SEMIBA-960380 format. One record per residue (C-alpha): x negated, y, z; residue number from 0. Coordinates in nm, 3 decimals, always signed. Last residue first. Layout:
# SEMIBA-960380
east	north	up	seq
X	Y	Z	NUM
...
This chain:
# SEMIBA-960380
east	north	up	seq
+10.077	-10.752	+6.618	463
+9.906	-10.431	+6.601	462
+9.749	-10.343	+6.886	461
+9.828	-9.963	+7.030	460
+10.090	-10.014	+7.261	459
+10.283	-10.201	+6.953	458
+10.212	-10.129	+6.630	457
+10.488	-10.344	+6.414	456
+10.370	-10.496	+6.075	455
+10.567	-10.477	+5.780	454
+10.819	-10.680	+5.577	453
+10.995	-10.625	+5.272	452
+11.273	-10.941	+5.299	451
+11.317	-11.204	+5.008	450
+11.024	-11.419	+5.124	449
+11.109	-11.443	+5.502	448
+11.490	-11.561	+5.419	447
+11.431	-11.928	+5.482	446
+11.199	-11.872	+5.726	445
+10.966	-12.203	+5.867	444
+10.939	-12.252	+6.186	443
+10.489	-12.334	+6.235	442
+10.419	-12.097	+6.504	441
+10.780	-12.027	+6.703	440
+10.898	-11.684	+6.687	439
+10.778	-11.461	+6.936	438
+11.100	-11.236	+7.094	437
+11.029	-11.309	+7.358	436
+10.643	-11.384	+7.390	435
+10.497	-11.135	+7.619	434
+10.626	-10.922	+7.860	433
+10.468	-10.598	+7.787	432
+10.656	-10.337	+7.609	431
+10.422	-10.084	+7.408	430
+10.446	-9.680	+7.479	429
+10.178	-9.719	+7.751	428
+10.285	-9.509	+8.002	427
+10.055	-9.169	+8.066	426
+10.355	-8.942	+8.105	425
+10.193	-8.688	+7.838	424
+10.409	-8.880	+7.553	423
+10.411	-8.765	+7.194	422
+10.728	-8.865	+6.955	421
+10.933	-8.652	+7.160	420
+11.239	-8.610	+6.933	419
+11.287	-8.185	+7.055	418
+11.085	-8.089	+6.718	417
+11.078	-8.370	+6.418	416
+10.732	-8.498	+6.410	415
+10.816	-8.818	+6.371	414
+10.604	-9.073	+6.268	413
+10.713	-9.382	+6.060	412
+10.582	-9.715	+6.268	411
+10.320	-9.946	+6.066	410
+10.151	-9.675	+5.834	409
+10.466	-9.594	+5.566	408
+10.436	-9.968	+5.511	407
+10.142	-10.196	+5.632	406
+9.996	-10.520	+5.461	405
+9.889	-10.789	+5.678	404
+10.207	-10.952	+5.655	403
+10.487	-11.045	+5.909	402
+10.748	-11.252	+5.913	401
+10.493	-11.537	+6.137	400
+10.357	-11.271	+6.377	399
+10.745	-11.157	+6.504	398
+10.643	-10.977	+6.789	397
+10.924	-10.703	+6.952	396
+10.880	-10.730	+7.299	395
+11.119	-10.695	+7.625	394
+11.027	-10.629	+7.990	393
+10.936	-10.236	+7.915	392
+11.269	-10.225	+7.823	391
+11.422	-9.988	+8.077	390
+11.082	-9.770	+8.123	389
+11.017	-9.684	+7.794	388
+11.425	-9.635	+7.732	387
+11.382	-9.317	+8.016	386
+11.502	-9.440	+8.327	385
+11.830	-9.370	+8.479	384
+11.843	-9.177	+8.780	383
+11.907	-9.382	+9.117	382
+12.245	-9.407	+9.267	381
+12.309	-9.711	+9.072	380
+12.698	-9.876	+9.048	379
+12.694	-10.229	+8.819	378
+13.113	-10.282	+8.851	377
+13.290	-10.557	+8.665	376
+13.492	-10.417	+8.417	375
+13.393	-10.729	+8.208	374
+13.388	-10.961	+8.396	373
+13.101	-11.196	+8.400	372
+12.989	-11.529	+8.252	371
+12.729	-11.767	+8.378	370
+12.393	-11.774	+8.158	369
+12.337	-12.043	+7.899	368
+12.054	-12.237	+7.851	367
+11.889	-12.254	+7.481	366
+11.509	-12.215	+7.568	365
+11.472	-12.439	+7.877	364
+11.683	-12.702	+7.678	363
+12.058	-12.842	+7.688	362
+12.130	-13.077	+7.405	361
+12.314	-12.909	+7.106	360
+12.680	-12.939	+7.123	359
+12.691	-12.507	+7.222	358
+12.525	-12.473	+6.947	357
+12.384	-12.143	+6.858	356
+12.247	-12.055	+6.494	355
+11.911	-12.011	+6.371	354
+11.917	-11.771	+6.073	353
+12.115	-11.484	+6.232	352
+11.830	-11.458	+6.516	351
+11.572	-11.437	+6.222	350
+11.775	-11.206	+6.019	349
+11.845	-10.992	+6.328	348
+11.426	-10.960	+6.360	347
+11.347	-10.921	+5.976	346
+11.618	-10.650	+5.933	345
+11.489	-10.454	+6.274	344
+11.182	-10.438	+6.100	343
+11.327	-10.307	+5.784	342
+11.523	-10.098	+5.996	341
+11.194	-9.945	+6.094	340
+11.152	-9.966	+6.480	339
+11.168	-9.651	+6.771	338
+10.933	-9.550	+6.909	337
+10.841	-9.210	+6.704	336
+11.242	-9.148	+6.756	335
+11.187	-9.105	+7.159	334
+11.487	-9.193	+7.401	333
+11.442	-9.546	+7.252	332
+11.732	-9.714	+7.185	331
+11.605	-9.942	+6.845	330
+11.389	-10.063	+7.105	329
+11.634	-10.172	+7.371	328
+11.885	-10.383	+7.138	327
+11.617	-10.585	+6.946	326
+11.514	-10.649	+7.296	325
+11.859	-10.722	+7.366	324
+11.920	-10.987	+7.081	323
+11.561	-11.163	+7.225	322
+11.709	-11.186	+7.527	321
+11.995	-11.341	+7.449	320
+11.881	-11.591	+7.176	319
+11.705	-11.706	+7.485	318
+11.986	-11.744	+7.697	317
+12.158	-11.901	+7.397	316
+12.541	-11.805	+7.441	315
+12.903	-11.931	+7.458	314
+12.866	-11.753	+7.826	313
+13.242	-11.719	+7.851	312
+13.195	-11.503	+7.472	311
+13.488	-11.328	+7.644	310
+13.241	-11.197	+7.880	309
+13.054	-10.994	+7.647	308
+12.684	-11.036	+7.746	307
+12.475	-10.732	+7.959	306
+12.519	-10.864	+8.276	305
+12.329	-11.202	+8.151	304
+12.006	-10.940	+8.140	303
+12.066	-10.895	+8.501	302
+11.764	-11.139	+8.618	301
+11.582	-10.985	+8.338	300
+11.570	-10.679	+8.539	299
+11.451	-10.317	+8.357	298
+11.759	-10.404	+8.062	297
+11.946	-10.366	+8.333	296
+11.894	-10.003	+8.410	295
+11.924	-9.917	+8.062	294
+12.285	-10.125	+7.981	293
+12.467	-9.841	+8.193	292
+12.352	-9.500	+8.013	291
+12.350	-9.686	+7.688	290
+12.747	-9.783	+7.724	289
+12.848	-9.453	+7.887	288
+13.165	-9.486	+8.049	287
+12.959	-9.725	+8.337	286
+12.822	-9.510	+8.559	285
+13.250	-9.328	+8.695	284
+13.427	-9.693	+8.663	283
+13.501	-9.746	+8.296	282
+13.819	-9.659	+8.138	281
+13.641	-9.361	+7.988	280
+13.473	-9.579	+7.738	279
+13.209	-9.439	+7.524	278
+12.966	-9.663	+7.274	277
+13.262	-9.955	+7.401	276
+13.162	-10.243	+7.562	275
+13.184	-10.612	+7.424	274
+12.826	-10.634	+7.559	273
+12.629	-10.825	+7.262	272
+12.853	-10.653	+7.041	271
+12.846	-10.300	+7.139	270
+12.459	-10.363	+7.236	269
+12.478	-10.363	+6.833	268
+12.648	-10.109	+6.736	267
+12.445	-9.869	+6.996	266
+12.092	-9.948	+6.872	265
+12.248	-9.870	+6.488	264
+12.285	-9.516	+6.635	263
+11.979	-9.533	+6.725	262
+11.840	-9.680	+6.384	261
+12.023	-9.411	+6.232	260
+11.869	-9.167	+6.348	259
+11.548	-9.276	+6.313	258
+11.634	-9.239	+5.958	257
+11.573	-8.848	+6.035	256
+11.764	-8.541	+6.097	255
+11.644	-8.214	+6.332	254
+12.013	-8.064	+6.453	253
+11.755	-8.035	+6.763	252
+11.979	-8.161	+7.045	251
+12.243	-8.433	+6.876	250
+11.939	-8.487	+6.641	249
+11.691	-8.558	+6.903	248
+11.947	-8.709	+7.105	247
+12.070	-9.006	+6.875	246
+12.462	-8.969	+6.768	245
+12.595	-9.274	+6.847	244
+12.817	-9.142	+7.175	243
+12.961	-8.873	+6.991	242
+13.049	-8.974	+6.682	241
+12.881	-8.823	+6.421	240
+12.754	-8.438	+6.265	239
+12.526	-8.201	+6.391	238
+12.473	-7.894	+6.143	237
+12.156	-7.966	+5.951	236
+11.805	-8.009	+5.930	235
+11.631	-8.239	+5.752	234
+11.312	-8.454	+5.826	233
+10.918	-8.518	+5.825	232
+10.877	-8.337	+5.495	231
+10.559	-8.425	+5.349	230
+10.781	-8.579	+5.063	229
+11.052	-8.695	+5.095	228
+11.319	-8.586	+5.327	227
+11.646	-8.794	+5.369	226
+11.962	-8.705	+5.173	225
+12.247	-8.662	+5.374	224
+12.588	-8.955	+5.424	223
+12.829	-8.754	+5.642	222
+13.174	-8.870	+5.355	221
+12.983	-9.207	+5.332	220
+13.259	-9.394	+5.497	219
+13.230	-9.718	+5.492	218
+12.879	-10.013	+5.554	217
+13.024	-10.425	+5.482	216
+13.000	-10.690	+5.706	215
+13.083	-11.085	+5.546	214
+13.288	-11.203	+5.850	213
+13.413	-11.490	+5.657	212
+13.630	-11.255	+5.429	211
+13.532	-10.905	+5.409	210
+13.477	-10.747	+5.742	209
+13.472	-10.326	+5.723	208
+13.195	-10.210	+5.973	207
+13.272	-9.798	+6.005	206
+13.470	-9.810	+6.316	205
+13.183	-9.997	+6.470	204
+12.970	-9.724	+6.419	203
+12.722	-9.553	+6.147	202
+12.817	-9.196	+6.102	201
+12.446	-9.020	+5.993	200
+12.430	-9.263	+5.717	199
+12.063	-9.140	+5.597	198
+11.994	-9.156	+5.229	197
+11.663	-9.164	+5.130	196
+11.552	-9.011	+4.782	195
+11.555	-9.266	+4.629	194
+11.732	-9.537	+4.737	193
+11.566	-9.921	+4.840	192
+11.423	-9.806	+5.156	191
+11.683	-9.577	+5.440	190
+11.963	-9.695	+5.235	189
+11.936	-10.007	+5.119	188
+11.795	-10.064	+5.529	187
+12.096	-9.997	+5.611	186
+12.336	-10.272	+5.422	185
+12.061	-10.460	+5.548	184
+12.087	-10.373	+5.887	183
+12.489	-10.409	+5.921	182
+12.457	-10.801	+5.765	181
+12.214	-10.866	+6.039	180
+12.453	-10.717	+6.259	179
+12.764	-10.903	+6.147	178
+12.576	-11.234	+6.102	177
+12.452	-11.148	+6.468	176
+12.801	-11.134	+6.636	175
+12.931	-11.406	+6.398	174
+12.676	-11.667	+6.574	173
+12.819	-11.531	+6.904	172
+13.199	-11.601	+6.876	171
+13.409	-11.289	+6.830	170
+13.672	-11.324	+7.009	169
+14.005	-11.578	+6.957	168
+14.334	-11.374	+6.869	167
+14.653	-11.514	+7.108	166
+14.563	-11.316	+7.401	165
+14.559	-11.001	+7.190	164
+14.241	-10.812	+7.091	163
+14.169	-10.459	+7.278	162
+13.818	-10.417	+7.149	161
+13.540	-10.652	+6.946	160
+13.736	-10.749	+6.628	159
+13.940	-10.391	+6.552	158
+13.626	-10.230	+6.618	157
+13.481	-10.452	+6.369	156
+13.662	-10.312	+6.086	155
+13.932	-10.505	+5.884	154
+13.963	-10.880	+5.814	153
+14.071	-10.825	+5.457	152
+13.842	-10.557	+5.331	151
+14.040	-10.434	+5.013	150
+13.792	-10.310	+4.799	149
+13.820	-9.908	+4.803	148
+14.010	-9.593	+4.612	147
+13.956	-9.205	+4.726	146
+14.250	-8.979	+4.749	145
+14.214	-8.596	+4.725	144
+14.522	-8.379	+4.630	143
+14.512	-8.067	+4.571	142
+14.595	-8.060	+4.177	141
+14.551	-8.477	+4.107	140
+14.120	-8.550	+4.211	139
+14.217	-8.957	+4.181	138
+13.900	-9.207	+4.306	137
+13.792	-9.544	+4.187	136
+13.709	-9.861	+4.271	135
+13.413	-9.812	+4.556	134
+13.280	-10.099	+4.654	133
+13.189	-10.178	+5.010	132
+12.785	-10.161	+5.135	131
+12.638	-10.448	+5.232	130
+12.585	-10.614	+4.865	129
+12.440	-10.335	+4.762	128
+12.550	-10.082	+4.487	127
+12.413	-9.682	+4.529	126
+12.494	-9.443	+4.218	125
+12.894	-9.429	+4.236	124
+12.908	-9.472	+4.603	123
+12.676	-9.169	+4.703	122
+12.832	-8.931	+4.480	121
+13.236	-9.003	+4.516	120
+13.124	-9.011	+4.905	119
+12.973	-8.693	+4.818	118
+13.241	-8.505	+4.641	117
+13.540	-8.598	+4.941	116
+13.271	-8.487	+5.243	115
+13.294	-8.136	+5.013	114
+13.604	-8.153	+4.941	113
+13.737	-8.194	+5.291	112
+13.632	-8.328	+5.661	111
+13.811	-8.204	+5.984	110
+14.097	-8.259	+5.895	109
+14.431	-8.032	+5.808	108
+14.390	-8.172	+5.451	107
+14.393	-8.488	+5.540	106
+14.250	-8.668	+5.268	105
+14.370	-8.975	+5.155	104
+14.228	-9.335	+5.175	103
+14.371	-9.615	+4.949	102
+14.278	-9.958	+5.046	101
+14.289	-10.220	+4.696	100
+14.487	-10.546	+4.607	99
+14.487	-10.630	+4.268	98
+14.757	-10.739	+4.110	97
+14.728	-10.582	+3.778	96
+14.996	-10.354	+3.836	95
+14.779	-10.213	+4.168	94
+14.853	-10.308	+4.504	93
+14.817	-10.041	+4.816	92
+14.644	-10.113	+5.155	91
+14.671	-9.760	+5.297	90
+14.402	-9.561	+5.456	89
+14.468	-9.214	+5.634	88
+14.248	-8.920	+5.658	87
+13.925	-8.821	+5.640	86
+13.825	-8.834	+6.019	85
+14.053	-9.144	+6.030	84
+14.371	-9.295	+5.995	83
+14.443	-9.687	+5.938	82
+14.599	-9.964	+5.781	81
+14.897	-9.831	+5.673	80
+15.109	-10.054	+5.438	79
+15.386	-10.034	+5.654	78
+15.433	-9.636	+5.729	77
+15.474	-9.600	+5.345	76
+15.236	-9.447	+5.098	75
+15.498	-9.402	+4.824	74
+15.523	-9.766	+4.768	73
+15.142	-9.788	+4.834	72
+15.094	-9.883	+4.463	71
+15.335	-9.637	+4.334	70
+15.215	-9.374	+4.473	69
+14.814	-9.463	+4.372	68
+14.977	-9.440	+4.012	67
+15.147	-9.092	+4.113	66
+14.823	-8.954	+4.193	65
+14.647	-9.043	+3.903	64
+14.338	-9.301	+3.919	63
+14.022	-9.226	+3.770	62
+13.779	-9.493	+3.803	61
+13.404	-9.510	+3.883	60
+13.173	-9.664	+3.664	59
+12.864	-9.370	+3.818	58
+12.793	-9.035	+3.799	57
+12.964	-8.854	+3.520	56
+13.297	-9.005	+3.589	55
+13.456	-9.210	+3.319	54
+13.818	-9.125	+3.175	53
+13.718	-9.085	+2.804	52
+13.582	-8.721	+2.821	51
+13.274	-8.755	+3.080	50
+13.432	-8.618	+3.442	49
+13.246	-8.396	+3.735	48
+13.411	-8.429	+4.047	47
+13.610	-8.117	+4.169	46
+13.515	-7.921	+4.466	45
+13.186	-7.791	+4.342	44
+13.332	-7.583	+4.103	43
+13.535	-7.385	+4.338	42
+13.319	-7.061	+4.354	41
+13.330	-6.848	+4.660	40
+12.969	-6.792	+4.666	39
+12.760	-6.872	+4.370	38
+12.607	-7.199	+4.362	37
+12.233	-7.303	+4.381	36
+12.101	-7.585	+4.217	35
+11.871	-7.786	+4.376	34
+11.763	-8.155	+4.179	33
+11.543	-8.367	+4.430	32
+11.259	-8.565	+4.258	31
+11.160	-8.822	+4.493	30
+10.858	-8.793	+4.626	29
+10.490	-9.019	+4.483	28
+10.281	-9.223	+4.630	27
+10.435	-9.507	+4.781	26
+10.730	-9.588	+4.479	25
+11.051	-9.541	+4.647	24
+11.296	-9.840	+4.537	23
+11.571	-9.777	+4.232	22
+11.934	-9.670	+4.401	21
+11.883	-9.355	+4.263	20
+12.011	-9.021	+4.377	19
+11.919	-8.705	+4.148	18
+12.218	-8.550	+4.107	17
+12.275	-8.540	+4.481	16
+12.093	-8.244	+4.473	15
+12.421	-8.073	+4.407	14
+12.584	-8.198	+4.678	13
+12.314	-8.103	+4.897	12
+12.255	-7.736	+4.783	11
+12.581	-7.651	+4.845	10
+12.533	-7.713	+5.210	9
+12.807	-7.672	+5.456	8
+12.992	-7.515	+5.731	7
+13.083	-7.513	+6.096	6
+13.081	-7.867	+6.162	5
+13.260	-8.020	+6.447	4
+13.134	-8.340	+6.646	3
+13.387	-8.644	+6.530	2
+13.629	-8.783	+6.758	1
+13.673	-9.108	+6.883	0
């Protein structure tokens, strides 16, 4: 999938990255953002600031020469090529000390350039979390721009969801929930712990890399943007991202909030559930856009099983499927203000991941599976796709046992972005009505409850 084009860049953003800090944001104070003007035509911002002695001024990343990386990748041989994206090609390499690395080389004719290179170096030098890929170093020799990462042995999530060879086992239900929960924790760190907040802006399955035991890490931060601080409700920027993953209000207005990332997360989570691509032109007419195809199915519980990936062959819990679809539907609300905060998504998915599906367990009412359906099965509708409020009205997000009575940011963070549809004049209840699909049984202990930041969720005017 190609990135949406950008006709310019903001120098203020690159300079304001100096103020970025991974510490939690104080509730009452806005984060200081250092903004410096730059002279038109200056090339100074294209080079990464370096202290004498070989360390970068923005973190403990290493500086490599082009010769070192050429040797590590066997002169960028074709058999070392791991993949290619908007930034350029990625190669597997091995350093003299035996360390295996991934080297991303900037394509000087590609969509991204020096600014994205600088943003990624600064972001990953300052932000550190188990669910973010680790930047080992970079090279800025002459006109060469290369990034050096830890090597993720299992590749990207996209590699495991689509076009799998017949001899390769598809991802099972438990692994999919584990990947979703880990990716959500990485996004939560960017939104809730980084100071000021960071909007990822390019959350998609190809940017989720998998380590041993399918441990997920977010990668590719070239399009990341510092989020709004203080009294600001959004940041205005040129629309960048990947078609099929962009939130509708961002695509229409260029006004960006953390809720834009939540929508993109919902698309990826729906990919994990269904095994379908966000945009797939090989599907029948009406099914090529994943979200548009899924929304009508959200309305009828009897059709929920049509949303499950046929490669699962029915090996998933029926109740777990309902709960996962509820989370996806909430993230995919057309109105940005109706989407949950990523912290609430982490709470929900951590619960699902901590209750693995056991195909050998005795069948109960809540664990019955649905029959599998062909992946390319046609589901044609002649009516228009309803909005996300109606599409998800049979689902409810409610985790009472994992919540505290305190609120974070006033329940759902308000988004006053123009075009986001933060208010409704239809008279419909913005809550989701079918009871207890996502209720956690009373008395059930939750091992991660103390380690996850909790908040209340306001559903249909009632605080849960």
